[in-house]
C-alpha positions as CSV (number, residue, x, y, z in Angstrom):
1,M,0.0,0.1,-0.1
2,N,1.4,3.4,-1.0
3,R,1.5,6.3,1.5
4,D,-1.4,8.2,-0.4
5,N,-3.7,5.2,-0.1
6,L,-2.7,4.6,3.6
7,E,-3.3,8.3,4.4
8,K,-6.9,8.0,2.7
9,E,-7.6,5.0,5.0
10,I,-6.4,6.7,8.0
11,T,-8.5,9.7,7.3
12,K,-11.6,7.6,6.5
13,K,-11.2,5.9,9.8
14,R,-10.9,9.2,11.6
15,L,-7.6,8.2,13.3
16,N,-7.0,12.0,14.5
17,A,-4.5,11.4,17.4
18,P,-1.2,13.4,17.0
19,R,0.7,11.5,14.0
20,L,2.7,12.3,10.9
21,T,1.3,13.0,7.5
22,P,2.8,13.0,4.0
23,A,2.3,16.7,4.0
24,I,4.3,17.2,7.4
25,I,7.2,15.1,5.9
26,E,7.2,17.1,2.6
27,G,6.9,20.3,4.6
28,S,10.0,19.7,6.5
29,I,12.2,19.5,3.2
30,A,14.0,22.8,2.4
31,S,15.8,21.6,-0.7
32,E,17.1,18.6,-2.6
33,E,20.4,17.7,-4.5
34,Y,21.0,14.9,-6.5
35,H,24.1,13.2,-7.9
36,T,24.6,10.4,-10.3
37,F,28.1,9.0,-10.1
38,P,29.7,8.8,-13.4
39,D,30.3,5.4,-14.9
40,T,27.9,3.7,-12.2
41,L,24.1,3.0,-12.0
42,T,24.0,4.8,-8.5
43,T,22.0,8.0,-7.8
44,V,21.9,9.8,-4.7
45,C,19.4,12.2,-3.0
46,C,20.3,14.7,-0.4
47,L,17.2,16.1,1.4
48,K,18.2,19.0,3.3
49,L,15.4,19.7,6.0
50,K,14.4,23.1,7.3
51,N,16.6,22.6,10.4
52,G,19.6,22.1,8.3
53,Y,19.8,18.5,8.9
54,G,20.5,16.3,5.7
55,V,19.1,12.9,4.9
56,V,20.3,10.8,2.2
57,G,18.8,8.2,0.0
58,V,20.5,5.9,-2.6
59,S,19.2,3.9,-5.6
60,G,21.1,1.6,-7.6
61,C,20.3,-0.4,-10.9
62,A,21.4,-4.0,-11.7
63,S,21.3,-3.8,-15.2
64,P,22.7,-0.8,-17.5
65,E,19.9,-1.3,-20.2
66,N,17.2,-0.5,-17.4
67,F,19.1,2.6,-15.9
68,N,17.2,5.8,-16.1
69,E,18.4,8.8,-14.2
70,E,14.8,10.1,-13.6
71,I,13.6,6.9,-11.9
72,G,16.9,6.7,-10.0
73,K,16.2,10.2,-8.7
74,K,12.6,9.2,-7.7
75,V,13.8,6.0,-5.9
76,A,16.5,7.7,-4.2
77,R,14.2,10.6,-2.8
78,E,11.7,8.1,-1.5
79,K,14.5,6.3,0.3
80,A,15.6,9.7,1.9
81,K,11.9,10.4,2.7
82,D,11.7,7.0,4.6
83,K,14.3,8.0,6.8
84,I,12.6,11.4,7.5
85,W,9.5,9.5,8.6
86,S,11.9,7.5,11.1
87,L,13.4,10.7,12.5
88,E,10.2,12.6,12.8
89,G,8.4,9.7,14.3
90,Y,10.9,9.4,17.1
91,L,10.6,13.2,17.6
92,L,6.8,13.1,17.8
93,K,6.7,10.2,20.2
94,E,9.5,11.8,22.4
95,T,7.3,15.0,22.5
96,L,4.3,13.1,23.5
97,F,6.5,11.2,26.2
98,K,7.5,14.4,27.6
99,L,4.0,15.8,27.7
100,E,2.6,12.8,29.6
101,Q,5.5,12.8,32.1
102,S,4.6,16.5,32.8
103,T,1.0,15.7,33.7
């Protein structure tokens, strides 16, 4: 299930407790840069977050005949975004934990 379909299902079920959304993840990104290494099938995406932190995703292709730089960029970007989900998930849980402890 892709994230858009999952978000629709969560919204439909009215699961409204504090959580991350695709919009929050996208909104945390300030800029992005890509690099495809010469003579390789490897593409790297670095997403710079608004707080200045950089998150990297990497894509690789096994067959030179299938290599497509645009697809490589998309795959690398999604892998970088997966890391943002983990980082932001931890931050949200830590924030909620501290709120629980203060009450």
